[in-house]
C-alpha positions in Angstrom: -22.9 -28.5 16.8 -23.1 -24.9 18.0 -20.8 -25.7 21.1 -18.3 -27.0 18.4 -18.6 -24.3 16.1 -18.1 -21.8 18.9 -14.9 -23.4 20.0 -13.8 -23.4 16.2 -14.1 -19.7 16.5 -12.5 -18.9 19.6 -9.5 -21.1 18.2 -9.5 -19.4 15.1 -9.4 -15.9 17.0 -6.6 -17.2 19.5 -4.7 -18.2 16.6 -5.1 -14.9 14.8 -4.5 -12.9 17.9 -1.5 -15.1 18.4 -0.2 -13.9 15.0 -0.2 -10.3 15.7 0.8 -10.3 19.5 3.9 -7.7 20.4 7.4 -9.3 20.0 9.4 -7.2 22.8 12.5 -5.7 21.4 15.5 -3.8 22.7 17.4 -1.9 20.5 21.1 -1.5 22.3 23.1 1.2 21.1 24.7 4.4 21.9 28.4 3.7 20.6 30.1 4.0 17.1 33.2 4.4 15.4 33.8 7.8 13.5 32.4 5.9 10.4 29.0 5.6 11.4 26.0 7.3 12.6 24.5 5.3 15.4 21.7 7.8 16.2 19.9 7.8 12.8 20.5 3.9 12.4 18.7 3.2 15.3 16.3 5.9 15.1 15.1 4.6 11.7 15.2 1.0 12.6 12.9 1.4 15.4 10.6 3.5 13.4 10.5 0.4 10.7 10.0 -2.2 13.5 7.1 -0.1 15.1 5.4 0.3 11.8 5.3 -3.8 11.0 2.8 -4.0 14.0 4.4 -7.0 15.4 7.2 -5.1 17.8 7.1 -3.2 21.0 10.3 -1.4 21.2 12.7 0.0 23.6 16.0 1.7 23.2 18.6 1.5 25.6 21.8 3.8 25.3 25.1 3.0 26.6 27.1 5.7 28.0 29.6 7.4 25.8 32.9 5.8 24.6 35.4 6.6 27.3 32.5 6.6 30.1 32.2 4.3 32.9 30.2 1.5 31.9 30.2 -0.5 35.2 26.6 0.4 35.9 25.5 -0.5 32.5 23.4 -3.7 33.2 20.6 -3.6 30.3 17.6 -6.0 31.5 18.1 -8.6 28.5 15.6 -10.8 30.1 12.8 -8.8 29.6 12.9 -8.8 25.9 12.4 -11.4 23.1 14.9 -10.0 21.0 18.1 -7.6 21.3 19.0 -5.4 18.2 22.5 -4.6 18.5 23.6 -1.3 17.0 26.9 -1.1 18.5 30.7 -0.7 18.0 32.5 0.7 20.7 33.8 -0.2 24.4 33.7 -3.3 25.8 30.9 -4.0 28.3 31.8 -5.0 31.9 32.2 -8.7 32.5 28.9 -8.9 34.6 27.0 -7.4 31.6 29.0 -10.0 29.1 27.7 -12.9 31.3 24.3 -11.7 31.3 24.2 -11.5 27.7 25.6 -14.9 27.3 23.3 -16.3 29.6 20.3 -14.7 27.5 21.1 -15.8 24.4 22.1 -19.6 25.8 18.6 -19.7 27.1 16.7 -18.8 24.2 17.1 -15.0 23.7 17.2 -13.5 20.4 19.9 -11.4 18.8 19.9 -9.3 15.5 23.4 -7.8 14.4 23.3 -4.7 12.1 26.2 -3.8 10.0 29.2 -2.5 11.9 28.4 -4.3 14.8 30.6 -7.0 13.6 33.1 -4.8 14.6 32.6 -4.9 18.2 34.1 -6.7 20.9 37.4 -8.1 19.2 38.6 -10.1 22.1 34.9 -11.6 23.4 35.1 -15.2 22.5 31.7 -16.0 22.9 30.5 -12.9 20.9 32.4 -14.1 17.9 30.5 -17.5 18.3 27.4 -15.7 18.4 27.9 -13.3 15.1 29.8 -16.2 13.4 31.9 -14.0 11.1 33.2 -10.4 11.6 35.9 -7.9 11.5 37.8 -8.9 14.8 41.0 -9.6 13.2 41.0 -6.5 11.1 40.6 -8.0 7.8 37.3 -6.4 6.3 37.3 -4.2 3.3 34.7 -3.1 0.9 34.2 -0.9 -2.2 32.7 2.4 -2.1 28.6 2.4 -1.4 26.9 1.5 -4.9 23.5 -0.6 -6.0 24.6 -4.2 -5.9 22.9 -7.6 -6.2 21.7 -9.5 -3.3 21.3 -13.5 -4.1 19.2 -15.4 -1.7 21.0 -19.0 -0.9 18.7 -20.5 1.5 15.1 -19.9 0.0 13.1 -22.2 2.3 14.2 -20.0 5.6 11.1 -18.5 7.2 13.2 -15.2 7.0 14.0 -15.6 3.1 10.6 -17.5 2.1 8.9 -15.8 -0.4 11.4 -13.5 -1.6 12.9 -13.2 -5.5 16.1 -15.2 -6.1 17.7 -12.3 -6.9 17.4 -8.4 -5.7 19.1 -5.4 -6.2 20.2 -3.7 -2.8 20.2 0.1 -2.6 23.7 2.1 -2.4 25.1 0.2 0.7 28.7 -0.9 1.6 29.5 -4.7 0.8 31.6 -5.9 3.4 34.3 -8.6 2.4 37.0 -10.4 4.3 35.1 -11.0 7.4 36.6 -14.1 9.4 35.3 -16.0 12.3 34.6 -19.6 14.1 31.5 -19.8 11.6 30.1 -22.4 14.2 26.3 -23.3 13.4 26.0 -20.5 10.9 23.8 -20.7 7.9 24.3 -18.3 5.1 20.7 -17.1 4.1 22.2 -14.5 1.1 24.9 -13.2 -0.7 25.8 -10.0 -2.2 28.2 -9.3 -5.0 30.0 -6.1 -5.3 30.6 -4.2 -8.9 34.0 -6.1 -9.6 35.0 -2.8 -11.4 35.3 -1.2 -8.2 38.4 -0.7 -6.3 38.7 -3.4 -3.0 35.5 -5.3 -4.5 36.6 -9.0 -3.8 35.2 -10.3 -7.0 33.2 -13.2 -5.0 30.0 -13.5 -3.7 30.0 -12.2 0.1 27.7 -13.7 3.1 25.5 -10.8 3.9 22.4 -12.3 5.5 23.0 -15.3 8.0 21.5 -16.8 11.3 23.8 -18.7 13.9 22.4 -21.1 16.6 23.8 -20.2 19.9 22.8 -22.8 22.7 19.0 -22.1 22.8 19.0 -18.9 21.1 18.8 -17.5 17.5 21.2 -14.8 16.1 20.3 -13.0 12.8 23.4 -11.3 11.4 23.1 -8.9 8.4 26.1 -6.8 7.3 23.8 -4.7 5.2 23.0 -1.2 6.6 26.0 1.5 6.4 24.7 4.9 7.5 27.7 7.5 7.4 28.8 9.6 10.4 27.6 12.9 8.7 24.3 11.2 7.1 21.6 13.0 9.1 18.5 11.9 7.0 17.9 8.0 6.6 20.1 6.7 4.1 19.1 4.7 1.1 20.6 1.5 2.5 18.5 1.3 5.6 15.3 2.6 3.3 16.0 -0.2 0.6 12.4 -2.1 0.8 15.1 -5.3 0.7 16.9 -4.2 3.8 13.9 -3.4 5.6 12.0 -6.6 4.9 14.7 -8.7 5.8 15.7 -6.9 8.9 12.1 -6.9 10.5 11.7 -10.3 9.3 15.0 -11.5 10.9 13.8 -9.6 14.3 10.9 -11.5 14.4 12.5 -14.9 13.4 15.1 -14.2 16.1 12.6 -13.7 19.0 10.0 -16.0 18.1 11.2 -18.6 15.7 8.9 -18.1 13.0 8.2 -15.1 10.7 4.5 -13.6 10.1 5.5 -10.2 8.2 4.5 -10.7 4.4 6.8 -9.7 1.8 5.9 -6.2 0.4 4.5 -5.5 -3.1 7.4 -2.9 -3.5 10.0 -5.6 -3.0 12.7 -5.0 -5.5 13.5 -6.8 -8.3 16.6 -8.1 -9.8 17.1 -4.9 -12.2 15.7 -2.3 -10.1 16.1 -1.1 -6.3 12.9 0.2 -4.2 13.5 2.7 -1.6 11.1 3.8 1.2 10.9 7.7 1.3 11.0 7.8 4.8 
């Protein structure tokens, strides 16, 4: 009986340890359009990944736009998940091939906001992200608070979230196009229809894509303007932070252990962290 009890305790300790084991994450960034601030976005998201207790995070910064990228070869295989905050020059063919192999063989990917503007002619990238702005069809109204509706409450990323919650001061992308292969919409956003360039439709904002053995989490949320040098409300929204960190954990491991926080936004009120 004592021996059985010992092994039961050992098993429980092992399970608990597995739940808090680090997920090795790379934030891949370094280039953005004139509309976005990759430095502030990557700094803030790295901080919140670390604060979750589930990740060890390295930041890999690509050379500046226009510089030689021929030697840019991140070690993708060293990581469980690659979080892409990038909107710039094409990677060299060898780097693209390595990334495709990494994802097809089970690597995780998270694509954040304007990342869907990147690599307009890279066919495999369009399959990984599902939908994007590769045809230049995307538009959006001015930043504002808008409701998010969960469309797949049974998915590990969205399980336990309220059906509708108010996201803080962000852009709601519309007009994204793509192959949408093996894509599951987790949540949609609905921009204020009174605003200019509001689509007056529910638009996909959180989604997953299966690519080979890999898992991709794509969030169109998280706009940080080029001149914003303090953390923007969009990426301090507790709804964004929760879905982002849970999405990164799912992409890297296939499961989610990060809980829904008590200060999660409600249908009628946003919730924004101070830092």
